[in-house]
Backbone as numpy.savetxt, mean C-alpha at the origin, in Angstrom:
# Nx Ny Nz CAx CAy CAz Cx Cy Cz
-32.20 23.17 -29.70 -32.34 22.19 -28.61 -31.31 22.50 -27.52
-31.77 22.50 -26.29 -30.90 22.78 -25.15 -30.10 21.53 -24.78
-28.80 21.71 -24.51 -27.93 20.59 -24.10 -27.61 20.73 -22.62
-27.73 19.63 -21.89 -27.46 19.63 -20.45 -26.07 19.07 -20.16
-25.63 19.25 -18.92 -24.35 18.69 -18.47 -24.38 17.17 -18.60
-25.54 16.57 -18.31 -25.70 15.12 -18.39 -25.50 14.64 -19.82
-25.95 15.45 -20.80 -25.77 15.08 -22.20 -24.29 14.98 -22.57
-23.45 15.74 -21.87 -22.02 15.71 -22.16 -21.32 14.52 -21.50
-22.07 13.81 -20.65 -21.51 12.62 -20.01 -21.28 12.76 -18.52
-21.62 13.91 -17.95 -21.43 14.12 -16.51 -22.79 14.12 -15.82
-22.97 13.19 -14.89 -24.26 13.01 -14.22 -24.15 13.53 -12.78
-24.62 14.75 -12.55 -24.54 15.36 -11.22 -25.36 14.56 -10.21
-26.52 14.06 -10.62 -27.37 13.28 -9.71 -26.65 12.02 -9.25
-25.93 11.37 -10.17 -25.18 10.17 -9.79 -24.11 10.53 -8.76
-23.50 11.70 -8.94 -22.49 12.16 -7.99 -23.08 12.39 -6.61
-24.26 13.00 -6.57 -24.93 13.25 -5.29 -25.34 11.94 -4.63
-25.78 11.00 -5.44 -26.17 9.69 -4.90 -24.95 8.97 -4.32
-23.80 9.12 -4.98 -22.57 8.50 -4.48 -22.17 9.09 -3.14
-22.25 10.41 -3.02 -21.91 11.08 -1.75 -22.81 10.55 -0.62
-24.10 10.42 -0.90 -25.03 9.91 0.12 -24.64 8.50 0.56
-24.22 7.67 -0.40 -23.88 6.28 -0.09 -22.62 6.17 0.77
-21.67 7.08 0.55 -20.38 6.91 1.22 -20.27 7.67 2.53
-21.26 8.49 2.87 -21.17 9.30 4.09 -20.92 8.45 5.33
-21.68 7.37 5.48 -21.54 6.55 6.69 -20.19 5.84 6.73
-19.68 5.42 5.56 -18.36 4.78 5.51 -17.29 5.75 6.00
-17.36 6.97 5.48 -16.37 7.98 5.86 -16.47 8.30 7.36
-17.68 8.50 7.85 -17.86 8.85 9.27 -17.35 7.74 10.19
-17.38 6.49 9.71 -16.93 5.38 10.56 -15.44 5.44 10.85
-14.70 6.29 10.12 -13.25 6.42 10.35 -12.91 7.63 11.19
-13.89 8.49 11.49 -13.63 9.74 12.20 -13.20 9.49 13.65
-12.40 10.42 14.18 -12.05 10.43 15.59 -12.21 11.86 16.11
-11.84 12.08 17.35 -12.07 13.39 17.98 -11.28 14.52 17.32
-10.28 14.17 16.52 -9.46 15.20 15.87 -10.09 15.76 14.61
-11.09 15.06 14.08 -11.74 15.51 12.85 -12.76 16.59 13.20
-12.58 17.79 12.66 -13.43 18.92 13.01 -14.50 19.21 11.96
-14.28 18.79 10.73 -15.23 19.12 9.66 -16.06 17.92 9.26
-17.26 18.19 8.79 -18.10 17.14 8.26 -17.84 16.94 6.79
-18.70 16.15 6.17 -18.55 15.87 4.74 -19.22 16.98 3.94
-18.54 17.51 2.96 -19.15 18.53 2.10 -18.52 19.89 2.19
-17.65 20.12 3.18 -16.96 21.40 3.28 -15.92 21.52 2.16
-15.46 22.72 1.90 -14.47 22.92 0.85 -13.11 22.36 1.24
-12.81 22.36 2.52 -11.55 21.81 3.02 -11.82 20.91 4.20
-10.87 20.02 4.50 -11.00 19.11 5.64 -10.15 19.64 6.79
-10.75 19.67 7.98 -10.08 20.22 9.16 -9.74 19.10 10.14
-8.48 19.05 10.53 -8.01 18.00 11.45 -7.14 18.65 12.51
-7.53 18.51 13.76 -6.81 19.14 14.87 -5.71 18.21 15.37
-4.46 18.63 15.24 -3.34 17.82 15.70 -3.01 18.15 17.15
-2.73 17.13 17.93 -2.32 17.31 19.32 -0.80 17.26 19.38
-0.18 18.43 19.47 1.27 18.50 19.46 1.88 18.51 20.87
1.02 18.51 21.91 1.52 18.69 23.28 2.48 17.58 23.72
2.27 16.37 23.20 3.12 15.26 23.64 4.42 15.15 22.84
4.65 16.12 21.95 5.87 16.12 21.14 6.74 17.32 21.50
8.05 17.11 21.56 8.98 18.22 21.76 9.23 18.95 20.45
9.36 18.17 19.38 9.64 18.74 18.07 8.91 17.92 17.00
7.60 18.13 16.87 6.81 17.29 15.96 7.12 17.58 14.49
7.15 16.51 13.69 7.35 16.62 12.25 6.22 15.91 11.54
5.60 16.58 10.58 4.55 15.95 9.78 5.21 15.19 8.63
4.71 14.01 8.35 5.25 13.15 7.29 4.10 12.80 6.35
4.32 12.95 5.06 3.22 12.69 4.11 3.71 11.88 2.92
2.76 11.24 2.24 3.07 10.47 1.04 1.84 10.43 0.16
2.05 10.38 -1.15 0.94 10.28 -2.10 1.25 9.14 -3.06
0.22 8.37 -3.43 0.46 7.25 -4.33 -0.82 6.85 -5.04
-0.67 5.90 -5.96 -1.81 5.33 -6.67 -1.75 3.82 -6.58
-2.66 3.15 -7.29 -2.69 1.68 -7.29 -2.07 1.13 -8.57
-1.91 1.97 -9.57 -1.30 1.52 -10.81 -2.21 0.60 -11.60
-1.59 -0.25 -12.44 -2.40 -1.08 -13.34 -2.99 -2.31 -12.66
-2.84 -2.41 -11.36 -3.61 -3.42 -10.62 -5.10 -3.17 -10.83
-5.45 -1.91 -11.07 -6.85 -1.56 -11.33 -7.39 -2.31 -12.54
-6.55 -2.58 -13.52 -6.98 -3.32 -14.71 -7.50 -4.71 -14.32
-6.87 -5.32 -13.33 -7.33 -6.63 -12.86 -8.67 -6.50 -12.15
-8.84 -5.43 -11.37 -10.13 -5.17 -10.72 -11.23 -5.01 -11.76
-10.94 -4.32 -12.86 -11.94 -4.16 -13.92 -12.29 -5.52 -14.52
-11.27 -6.33 -14.78 -11.49 -7.65 -15.39 -12.32 -8.55 -14.47
-12.09 -8.43 -13.17 -12.80 -9.26 -12.19 -14.13 -8.65 -11.76
-14.34 -7.37 -12.11 -15.49 -6.62 -11.62 -15.57 -6.70 -10.09
-14.39 -6.51 -9.48 -14.27 -6.58 -8.02 -13.54 -5.31 -7.57
-14.23 -4.49 -6.79 -13.71 -3.14 -6.52 -13.56 -2.84 -5.02
-13.82 -3.81 -4.15 -13.81 -3.53 -2.71 -12.45 -3.76 -2.05
-11.42 -4.10 -2.84 -10.09 -4.32 -2.24 -9.07 -3.27 -2.64
-9.25 -2.63 -3.81 -8.22 -1.68 -4.28 -8.10 -0.46 -3.38
-9.18 -0.10 -2.70 -9.10 1.00 -1.74 -8.21 0.64 -0.57
-8.29 -0.63 -0.13 -7.41 -1.10 0.94 -5.95 -1.05 0.48
-5.72 -1.46 -0.76 -4.36 -1.42 -1.31 -3.77 -0.02 -1.20
-4.56 0.96 -1.59 -4.06 2.34 -1.63 -3.75 2.86 -0.24
-4.68 2.67 0.70 -4.45 3.15 2.07 -3.22 2.47 2.66
-3.14 1.14 2.55 -2.04 0.41 3.18 -0.69 0.76 2.56
-0.68 0.95 1.25 0.58 1.35 0.59 1.05 2.69 1.15
0.15 3.66 1.21 0.52 4.98 1.73 0.93 4.91 3.19
0.20 4.15 4.00 0.54 3.98 5.41 1.96 3.43 5.56
2.27 2.37 4.80 3.60 1.77 4.90 4.71 2.74 4.53
4.44 3.58 3.53 5.47 4.50 3.06 5.92 5.49 4.14
5.00 5.87 5.02 5.44 6.77 6.10 5.75 6.00 7.38
5.18 4.82 7.54 5.42 4.03 8.75 6.88 3.57 8.82
7.49 3.27 7.67 8.88 2.80 7.69 9.85 3.91 8.12
9.40 5.15 8.10 10.22 6.24 8.63 9.97 6.49 10.10
9.06 5.69 10.69 8.74 5.81 12.10 7.48 6.59 12.40
6.84 7.16 11.37 5.67 8.01 11.59 4.42 7.21 11.91
3.53 7.85 12.65 2.22 7.28 12.95 1.19 8.02 12.09
0.52 7.34 11.18 -0.43 8.00 10.27 -1.61 8.59 11.02
-2.08 9.74 10.57 -3.20 10.43 11.21 -4.43 10.48 10.33
-4.26 10.96 9.09 -5.43 11.04 8.22 -5.08 10.77 6.77
-6.11 10.40 6.01 -5.97 10.00 4.61 -6.98 10.77 3.78
-6.60 11.10 2.54 -7.51 11.76 1.61 -7.42 11.04 0.26
-8.57 10.87 -0.39 -8.60 10.10 -1.63 -9.03 10.95 -2.82
-8.65 10.48 -4.01 -9.12 11.07 -5.26 -9.51 9.94 -6.20
-10.73 10.00 -6.74 -11.20 8.99 -7.68 -11.72 9.69 -8.93
-11.33 9.18 -10.10 -11.78 9.74 -11.37 -12.37 8.63 -12.23
-13.61 8.82 -12.67 -14.34 7.80 -13.43 -14.60 8.27 -14.85
-14.65 7.32 -15.80 -15.15 7.64 -17.13 -16.64 7.90 -17.06
-17.36 7.01 -16.37 -18.78 7.18 -16.08 -19.01 6.73 -14.65
-19.48 7.60 -13.82 -19.61 7.31 -12.39 -20.70 6.29 -12.14
-20.31 5.17 -11.53 -21.25 4.13 -11.10 -21.27 4.19 -9.57
-22.37 4.65 -8.97 -22.41 4.79 -7.51 -22.08 3.52 -6.75
-22.47 2.35 -7.30 -22.19 1.09 -6.62 -20.69 0.79 -6.62
-20.02 1.02 -7.75 -18.58 0.80 -7.83 -17.86 1.76 -6.88
-18.28 3.02 -6.88 -17.67 4.01 -5.98 -17.85 3.60 -4.52
-19.03 3.08 -4.19 -19.28 2.63 -2.82 -18.37 1.46 -2.45
-18.19 0.52 -3.40 -17.31 -0.62 -3.14 -15.87 -0.15 -2.88
-15.40 0.78 -3.68 -14.05 1.32 -3.49 -13.94 1.97 -2.11
-14.96 2.76 -1.76 -14.95 3.46 -0.48 -15.00 2.49 0.70
-15.67 1.35 0.52 -15.68 0.33 1.58 -14.25 -0.12 1.87
-13.45 -0.26 0.81 -12.05 -0.63 0.99 -11.27 0.46 1.70
-11.48 1.71 1.30 -10.84 2.83 2.00 -11.19 2.80 3.49
-12.49 2.67 3.76 -12.96 2.70 5.15 -12.39 1.58 5.98
-12.39 0.38 5.43 -11.88 -0.79 6.16 -10.41 -0.60 6.54
-9.60 -0.20 5.56 -8.17 -0.03 5.84 -7.91 1.15 6.77
-8.69 2.22 6.64 -8.51 3.36 7.54 -8.82 2.97 8.98
-9.90 2.21 9.17 -10.24 1.77 10.53 -9.15 0.85 11.08
-8.65 -0.07 10.26 -7.62 -1.02 10.71 -6.32 -0.31 11.08
-6.02 0.79 10.41 -4.79 1.54 10.68 -5.01 2.71 11.63
-6.25 2.84 12.14 -6.62 3.95 13.03 -6.34 5.30 12.38
-6.76 5.41 11.12 -6.56 6.61 10.32 -7.92 7.19 9.96
-8.05 8.51 10.04 -9.31 9.16 9.68 -9.32 9.48 8.19
-10.40 9.13 7.53 -10.60 9.47 6.12 -11.35 10.80 6.10
-10.61 11.91 5.99 -11.23 13.21 6.26 -11.66 13.99 5.03
-11.30 13.51 3.85 -11.71 14.26 2.67 -11.34 13.54 1.40
-11.91 14.00 0.30 -11.60 13.37 -0.98 -12.28 14.09 -2.12
-12.08 13.59 -3.30 -12.67 14.16 -4.50 -13.07 13.04 -5.43
-14.27 13.11 -5.96 -14.74 12.15 -6.95 -15.09 12.92 -8.22
-14.44 12.56 -9.33 -14.63 13.27 -10.59 -15.14 12.32 -11.66
-15.97 12.85 -12.54 -16.45 12.11 -13.70 -15.86 12.77 -14.94
-15.11 11.99 -15.74 -14.37 12.57 -16.86 -14.62 11.80 -18.15
-15.78 11.96 -18.73 -16.06 11.27 -19.99 -15.09 11.70 -21.08
-14.61 10.74 -21.84 -13.66 11.04 -22.90 -12.22 10.92 -22.47
-11.97 11.03 -21.17 -10.60 10.87 -20.66 -10.37 9.43 -20.21
-11.39 8.83 -19.58 -11.34 7.43 -19.18 -12.44 6.66 -19.89
-12.23 5.37 -20.12 -13.29 4.53 -20.66 -14.44 4.49 -19.66
-15.66 4.28 -20.15 -16.85 4.36 -19.29 -16.77 3.43 -18.08
-16.21 2.23 -18.27 -16.22 1.24 -17.19 -14.94 1.29 -16.35
-14.10 2.30 -16.57 -12.83 2.34 -15.86 -12.71 3.58 -14.98
-11.73 3.56 -14.08 -11.48 4.67 -13.16 -10.01 4.65 -12.76
-9.58 5.71 -12.15 -8.24 5.78 -11.57 -8.38 6.37 -10.17
-7.37 6.20 -9.36 -7.43 6.72 -8.00 -6.04 7.05 -7.48
-6.01 7.95 -6.53 -4.78 8.24 -5.80 -5.15 8.59 -4.37
-4.16 8.59 -3.50 -4.43 8.90 -2.10 -3.25 9.59 -1.45
-3.54 10.36 -0.43 -2.51 11.07 0.33 -2.67 10.76 1.81
-1.56 10.43 2.45 -1.56 10.13 3.88 -0.70 11.18 4.60
-1.12 11.56 5.79 -0.33 12.48 6.62 -0.17 11.86 8.00
1.06 11.84 8.48 1.35 11.29 9.80 2.25 12.22 10.59
2.64 11.77 11.76 3.45 12.61 12.65 4.52 11.78 13.34
5.65 12.42 13.64 6.73 11.74 14.35 7.54 12.78 15.12
8.10 12.37 16.23 9.07 13.20 16.96 10.35 13.27 16.12
10.87 14.47 15.92 12.01 14.64 15.02 13.19 13.75 15.40
13.46 13.60 16.68 14.61 12.82 17.12 14.42 11.32 16.87
13.20 10.90 16.55 12.92 9.48 16.34 12.77 9.09 14.87
13.03 10.05 13.98 12.93 9.75 12.54 13.93 8.66 12.15
13.45 7.67 11.41 14.29 6.59 10.91 14.61 6.88 9.45
15.83 7.32 9.21 16.21 7.69 7.84 17.44 6.93 7.34
17.88 5.93 8.11 19.02 5.12 7.69 20.35 5.52 8.29
20.39 6.63 9.03 21.69 7.08 9.55 22.23 6.18 10.67
21.37 5.27 11.17 21.84 4.33 12.20 22.39 3.04 11.59
22.10 2.81 10.32 22.50 1.56 9.68 24.02 1.47 9.59
24.56 0.29 9.94 26.01 0.11 9.95 26.40 -1.29 9.49
27.67 -1.48 9.27 28.22 -2.77 8.84 27.80 -3.88 9.81
27.47 -5.03 9.25 27.07 -6.24 9.99 25.64 -6.19 10.52
24.90 -5.10 10.24 23.47 -5.12 10.57 22.79 -6.25 9.80
21.67 -6.72 10.36 20.96 -7.88 9.79 19.66 -7.43 9.15
19.36 -8.01 7.99 18.09 -7.75 7.30 17.09 -8.83 7.67
15.95 -8.41 8.22 14.89 -9.36 8.56 13.69 -9.07 7.68
13.30 -10.06 6.89 12.21 -9.88 5.94 10.86 -10.29 6.50
9.84 -9.56 6.12 8.46 -9.88 6.48 7.69 -10.15 5.18
7.00 -11.29 5.09 6.38 -11.69 3.82 5.35 -10.69 3.30
5.26 -10.62 1.98 4.20 -9.86 1.32 2.99 -10.78 1.18
1.86 -10.20 0.80 0.66 -10.99 0.55 0.47 -11.25 -0.94
1.48 -10.94 -1.72 1.40 -11.10 -3.17 2.18 -9.99 -3.83
1.68 -9.50 -4.96 2.39 -8.46 -5.70 2.26 -7.09 -5.04
1.36 -6.96 -4.09 1.04 -5.68 -3.45 0.56 -4.70 -4.53
1.27 -3.64 -4.85 0.77 -2.74 -5.90 1.86 -2.41 -6.92
2.75 -3.37 -7.16 3.84 -3.11 -8.10 4.09 -4.28 -9.04
4.49 -3.97 -10.26 4.85 -5.00 -11.23 3.69 -5.50 -12.07
2.54 -4.85 -11.97 1.34 -5.39 -12.65 1.38 -5.26 -14.17
2.08 -4.29 -14.70 2.17 -4.19 -16.16 2.87 -5.42 -16.73
3.96 -5.83 -16.08 4.68 -7.02 -16.52 3.87 -8.28 -16.23
3.28 -8.37 -15.04 2.49 -9.55 -14.68 1.32 -9.76 -15.62
0.63 -8.68 -15.97 -0.51 -8.80 -16.88 -0.07 -9.21 -18.28
1.02 -8.62 -18.75 1.52 -8.94 -20.08 1.87 -10.43 -20.18
2.49 -10.95 -19.13 2.92 -12.35 -19.12 1.73 -13.29 -18.93
0.98 -13.09 -17.87 -0.06 -14.06 -17.49 -1.24 -14.06 -18.45
-1.67 -12.88 -18.89 -2.89 -12.84 -19.71 -2.61 -13.10 -21.19
-1.35 -13.38 -21.51 -1.05 -13.88 -22.85 -1.37 -15.38 -22.94
-1.52 -16.01 -21.77 -1.76 -17.46 -21.74 -3.00 -17.84 -20.95
-3.31 -17.07 -19.90 -4.41 -17.43 -18.99 -5.48 -16.34 -18.97
-6.64 -16.71 -18.40 -7.67 -15.72 -18.10 -7.69 -15.49 -16.59
-8.41 -14.47 -16.14 -8.43 -14.16 -14.70 -9.04 -15.30 -13.88
-9.87 -16.10 -14.49 -10.55 -17.17 -13.75 -9.81 -18.50 -13.76
-8.73 -18.58 -14.52 -7.94 -19.81 -14.55 -7.24 -20.02 -13.21
-7.07 -21.30 -12.87 -6.38 -21.64 -11.63 -5.31 -22.69 -11.93
-4.14 -22.24 -12.39 -3.07 -23.18 -12.71 -2.60 -23.96 -11.48
-2.00 -25.10 -11.72 -1.49 -25.93 -10.62 -0.53 -25.11 -9.76
-0.70 -25.26 -8.45 0.18 -24.56 -7.51 -0.43 -23.34 -6.88
-1.47 -22.77 -7.51 -2.14 -21.60 -6.96 -3.31 -22.02 -6.07
-3.48 -21.32 -4.95 -4.59 -21.60 -4.04 -5.89 -20.99 -4.56
-5.76 -19.93 -5.37 -6.93 -19.22 -5.90 -6.77 -19.02 -7.40
-7.78 -18.44 -8.02 -7.66 -18.09 -9.43 -6.59 -17.02 -9.61
-6.13 -16.87 -10.83 -5.12 -15.85 -11.10 -5.63 -14.46 -10.72
-6.88 -14.17 -11.06 -7.44 -12.86 -10.72 -7.46 -12.62 -9.21
-7.86 -13.64 -8.46 -7.92 -13.51 -7.00 -6.52 -13.36 -6.41
-5.56 -14.08 -6.96 -4.17 -13.95 -6.47 -3.64 -12.54 -6.74
-3.94 -12.01 -7.92 -3.43 -10.69 -8.27 -4.11 -9.57 -7.48
-5.31 -9.85 -6.95 -6.02 -8.84 -6.17 -5.83 -9.00 -4.66
-4.91 -9.87 -4.24 -4.62 -9.97 -2.81 -4.24 -8.59 -2.27
-4.76 -8.25 -1.10 -4.61 -6.89 -0.57 -3.17 -6.60 -0.12
-2.69 -5.44 -0.51 -1.39 -4.94 -0.07 -1.41 -4.84 1.46
-0.51 -5.54 2.10 -0.50 -5.65 3.56 -0.02 -4.37 4.24
-0.64 -4.02 5.35 -0.14 -2.93 6.19 0.81 -3.51 7.23
1.97 -2.87 7.38 2.97 -3.31 8.36 3.05 -2.36 9.55
2.08 -1.47 9.67 2.12 -0.45 10.71 2.26 -1.04 12.11
1.45 -2.02 12.44 1.48 -2.60 13.79 2.81 -3.27 14.08
3.34 -4.01 13.11 4.63 -4.67 13.29 5.73 -3.62 13.50
5.72 -2.61 12.65 6.75 -1.57 12.72 6.72 -0.85 14.06
5.55 -0.41 14.48 5.45 0.34 15.73 5.81 -0.52 16.94
5.44 -1.80 16.90 5.78 -2.69 18.02 7.29 -2.87 18.11
7.96 -3.05 16.99 9.42 -3.19 16.98 10.07 -1.90 17.47
9.59 -0.76 16.97 10.15 0.54 17.39 10.06 0.71 18.91
8.94 0.29 19.47 8.71 0.49 20.91 9.49 -0.48 21.79
10.07 -1.53 21.20 10.73 -2.55 22.02 12.23 -2.66 21.80
12.70 -2.29 20.60 14.15 -2.39 20.36 14.65 -1.16 19.62
15.95 -1.02 19.55 16.57 0.09 18.84 16.76 -0.31 17.37
15.69 -0.29 16.62 15.76 -0.66 15.21 16.51 0.42 14.44
17.27 0.00 13.43 18.10 0.95 12.69 17.38 1.54 11.48
16.54 0.74 10.82 15.79 1.25 9.66 14.76 0.22 9.22
13.81 0.68 8.43 12.84 -0.19 7.76 12.82 0.15 6.28
12.45 -0.83 5.48 12.31 -0.62 4.04 10.97 -1.19 3.58
10.18 -0.38 2.86 8.93 -0.83 2.25 9.25 -1.25 0.83
8.99 -2.50 0.49 9.41 -3.03 -0.81 8.32 -2.77 -1.85
8.57 -1.75 -2.68 7.61 -1.36 -3.72 8.32 -1.42 -5.07
8.01 -0.50 -5.99 8.65 -0.50 -7.29 10.16 -0.36 -7.17
10.90 -1.22 -7.85 12.35 -1.23 -7.73 12.87 -2.42 -6.95
11.94 -3.13 -6.27 12.31 -4.36 -5.60 13.06 -4.19 -4.29
13.58 -5.31 -3.81 14.22 -5.36 -2.50 15.47 -4.48 -2.45
16.36 -4.65 -3.42 17.61 -3.88 -3.38 17.35 -2.39 -3.64
16.53 -2.08 -4.62 16.28 -0.69 -4.98 15.69 0.11 -3.84
14.78 -0.51 -3.08 14.14 0.21 -1.98 14.99 0.21 -0.71
15.65 -0.89 -0.43 16.42 -0.97 0.82 17.68 -0.10 0.77
18.24 0.06 -0.41 19.42 0.93 -0.54 19.10 2.39 -0.24
17.82 2.75 -0.23 17.42 4.11 0.13 17.83 4.45 1.56
17.88 3.42 2.44 18.17 3.67 3.85 19.53 3.10 4.26
20.37 2.82 3.28 21.72 2.32 3.56 22.72 3.43 3.24
23.51 3.86 4.22 24.47 4.96 4.00 25.48 4.64 2.90
26.00 5.69 2.30 27.01 5.55 1.26 28.23 4.81 1.79
28.75 3.91 0.98 29.91 3.13 1.39 29.54 1.75 1.89
28.24 1.52 2.13 27.76 0.21 2.57 26.92 -0.42 1.46
26.80 -1.74 1.50 26.02 -2.46 0.49 25.23 -3.58 1.15
24.43 -4.28 0.35 23.59 -5.35 0.85 24.12 -6.70 0.37
24.14 -7.65 1.28 24.44 -9.03 0.91 23.18 -9.84 1.20
22.39 -10.07 0.15 21.09 -10.73 0.32 21.21 -12.21 -0.01
20.69 -13.03 0.88 20.63 -14.48 0.66 19.27 -14.77 0.00
19.27 -14.83 -1.31 18.02 -14.99 -2.06 17.39 -16.37 -1.84
18.13 -17.28 -1.26 17.58 -18.61 -1.00 17.01 -18.77 0.40
16.95 -17.67 1.17 16.49 -17.77 2.56 14.97 -17.79 2.70
14.26 -17.59 1.60 12.81 -17.75 1.61 12.39 -18.33 0.26
11.23 -18.95 0.24 10.74 -19.57 -0.99 9.92 -18.58 -1.80
10.15 -18.55 -3.09 9.38 -17.70 -3.98 7.92 -18.14 -3.96
6.98 -17.24 -3.61 5.56 -17.62 -3.56 5.05 -18.08 -4.93
4.01 -18.93 -4.93 3.52 -19.53 -6.17 3.18 -18.56 -7.29
2.57 -17.41 -6.98 2.18 -16.47 -8.03 3.41 -15.94 -8.75
4.51 -15.73 -8.02 5.74 -15.25 -8.64 6.41 -16.37 -9.46
6.31 -17.60 -8.96 6.84 -18.74 -9.72 6.13 -18.85 -11.06
4.80 -18.64 -11.03 4.01 -18.74 -12.25 4.40 -17.65 -13.24
4.54 -16.42 -12.75 4.94 -15.31 -13.62 6.31 -15.57 -14.23
7.23 -16.00 -13.40 8.61 -16.25 -13.85 8.65 -17.34 -14.93
7.94 -18.44 -14.68 7.96 -19.57 -15.61 7.22 -19.24 -16.91
6.07 -18.58 -16.79 5.26 -18.28 -17.97 5.97 -17.30 -18.90
6.63 -16.33 -18.33 7.31 -15.32 -19.14 8.78 -15.58 -19.38
9.28 -16.71 -18.81 10.71 -17.01 -18.91 11.54 -15.80 -18.47
11.18 -15.25 -17.31 11.80 -14.01 -16.82 13.03 -14.35 -15.96
14.08 -13.60 -16.15 15.31 -13.83 -15.40 15.13 -13.47 -13.93
15.99 -14.03 -13.08 15.97 -13.70 -11.66 16.18 -12.20 -11.47
17.11 -11.65 -12.21 17.44 -10.23 -12.07 16.22 -9.35 -12.37
15.51 -9.68 -13.45 14.33 -8.90 -13.82 13.21 -9.06 -12.80
13.01 -10.28 -12.31 11.99 -10.53 -11.29 12.26 -9.68 -10.05
13.52 -9.62 -9.66 13.89 -8.92 -8.42 13.82 -7.41 -8.56
13.85 -6.91 -9.79 13.68 -5.47 -10.02 12.22 -5.07 -10.12
11.40 -5.95 -10.70 10.01 -5.61 -10.97 9.07 -5.92 -9.82
9.42 -6.91 -9.00 8.49 -7.41 -7.98 9.14 -7.44 -6.59
8.28 -7.58 -5.58 8.81 -7.74 -4.22 9.24 -9.19 -3.97
8.94 -10.09 -4.87 9.26 -11.53 -4.82 8.98 -12.18 -3.45
7.96 -11.69 -2.77 7.54 -12.33 -1.53 7.93 -11.63 -0.25
8.65 -10.50 -0.36 9.06 -9.74 0.82 8.44 -8.34 0.75
7.57 -8.02 1.69 6.88 -6.74 1.65 7.53 -5.64 2.48
8.27 -6.05 3.50 8.91 -5.07 4.38 10.15 -5.69 4.99
11.17 -4.87 5.21 12.42 -5.33 5.81 12.77 -4.46 7.00
13.14 -5.11 8.10 13.67 -4.41 9.27 15.18 -4.60 9.28
15.92 -3.51 9.49 17.38 -3.58 9.59 17.75 -3.34 11.05
18.36 -4.34 11.67 18.66 -4.26 13.11 20.08 -4.74 13.38
20.58 -4.38 14.55 21.86 -4.90 14.99 21.75 -6.40 15.22
22.88 -7.12 15.07 22.82 -8.58 15.17 22.36 -9.06 16.54
22.55 -8.23 17.57 22.11 -8.63 18.92 20.60 -8.52 19.12
19.92 -7.89 18.16 18.47 -7.70 18.29 17.65 -8.63 17.41
18.31 -9.52 16.69 17.60 -10.41 15.76 16.59 -11.29 16.48
17.00 -11.90 17.57 16.09 -12.81 18.28 14.90 -12.05 18.87
15.14 -10.81 19.29 14.05 -9.99 19.84 12.99 -9.71 18.76
13.45 -9.44 17.54 12.51 -9.19 16.45 11.72 -10.45 16.13
12.40 -11.59 16.11 11.72 -12.86 15.86 10.65 -13.12 16.91
10.96 -12.81 18.17 10.00 -13.01 19.26 8.79 -12.10 19.09
9.04 -10.85 18.74 7.96 -9.89 18.50 7.04 -10.41 17.39
7.65 -10.90 16.32 6.86 -11.43 15.19 6.00 -12.60 15.65
6.57 -13.48 16.43 5.82 -14.64 16.94 4.64 -14.19 17.79
4.88 -13.21 18.66 3.82 -12.70 19.54 2.69 -12.04 18.73
3.03 -11.47 17.58 2.03 -10.82 16.73 1.46 -11.77 15.69
1.87 -13.04 15.77 1.43 -14.06 14.81 1.84 -13.70 13.38
3.05 -13.14 13.27 3.60 -12.77 11.97 4.83 -13.64 11.67
5.10 -13.84 10.40 6.27 -14.59 10.00 7.40 -13.63 9.65
8.62 -14.06 9.85 9.78 -13.28 9.43 10.97 -14.21 9.25
12.01 -13.73 8.61 13.19 -14.56 8.37 14.40 -13.67 8.13
15.55 -14.14 8.57 16.81 -13.43 8.28 17.12 -13.63 6.81
17.37 -12.53 6.09 17.53 -12.63 4.64 18.80 -11.96 4.12
19.65 -11.52 5.03 20.89 -10.92 4.55 21.53 -10.00 5.57
22.59 -9.33 5.12 23.34 -8.44 6.00 23.78 -7.18 5.26
24.19 -6.19 6.07 24.78 -4.98 5.51 26.28 -5.14 5.53
26.93 -4.82 4.42 28.40 -4.98 4.34 29.05 -3.65 3.98
């Protein structure tokens, strides 16, 4: 008896059907710099270096982590793509870079074209919102490596910046002020701990007192992009640094851009812990120290500015309909 590739668990027709479904989503993110269509071996993107004296390419690669487990439980797949794009965008935006293009990788236990399309809708939405071209990607079917109903993903972002404008923390100095910008939830970090705590007592559809949505909906809140806020601040004031609050928390990430010999004095009472974090903390009896290491605890991005620029940042936030608050100083 002859055995086919499909018999081994890989469905080439399903893969072709998925490509057909996502073509229009991908094309909706294209701009004049994209030279290749869908299906080439490599993706071609023409960079315009004429307006730069010394252009530097900035890149980052990341995944969504075990937040995907919540998406599986909810059977909701149209937001995790946004999480991935926005996380990658923020990682290079805090260095001052303007993102240009994004590439994705998805691996399935068993490829479901509808699930793949939902994920791609999230990629497309976030790419359009960040003015980023989705120029290439890879979709793999790996029976035996992943469970049939599960998948994993990663993404790579590439941006550009003038070398003299790179924000790497060398401007940060004593008495600088930390201005926090709220997160939309857990973003894409701390989910292993959150799941262990919450799902020992609740289901994804439970809505404990204090939450505006079900636990599953709260955990799937989209990782916010701070690109517009960051670029607006950069264009209006002499900002010293930005910090994207991901794994390691506020102190772990912000110390990346604080020069040796300086430290952070954070006023942890300057903002209220959002309800989802209060629930995690209370349910798991988790210490403040552990919460602050595992989660962003409500702060997704921090701007570090001179004390004379604090009011200017607040005004910019108001004009952009964004919230912010002074949350500490550099010492």
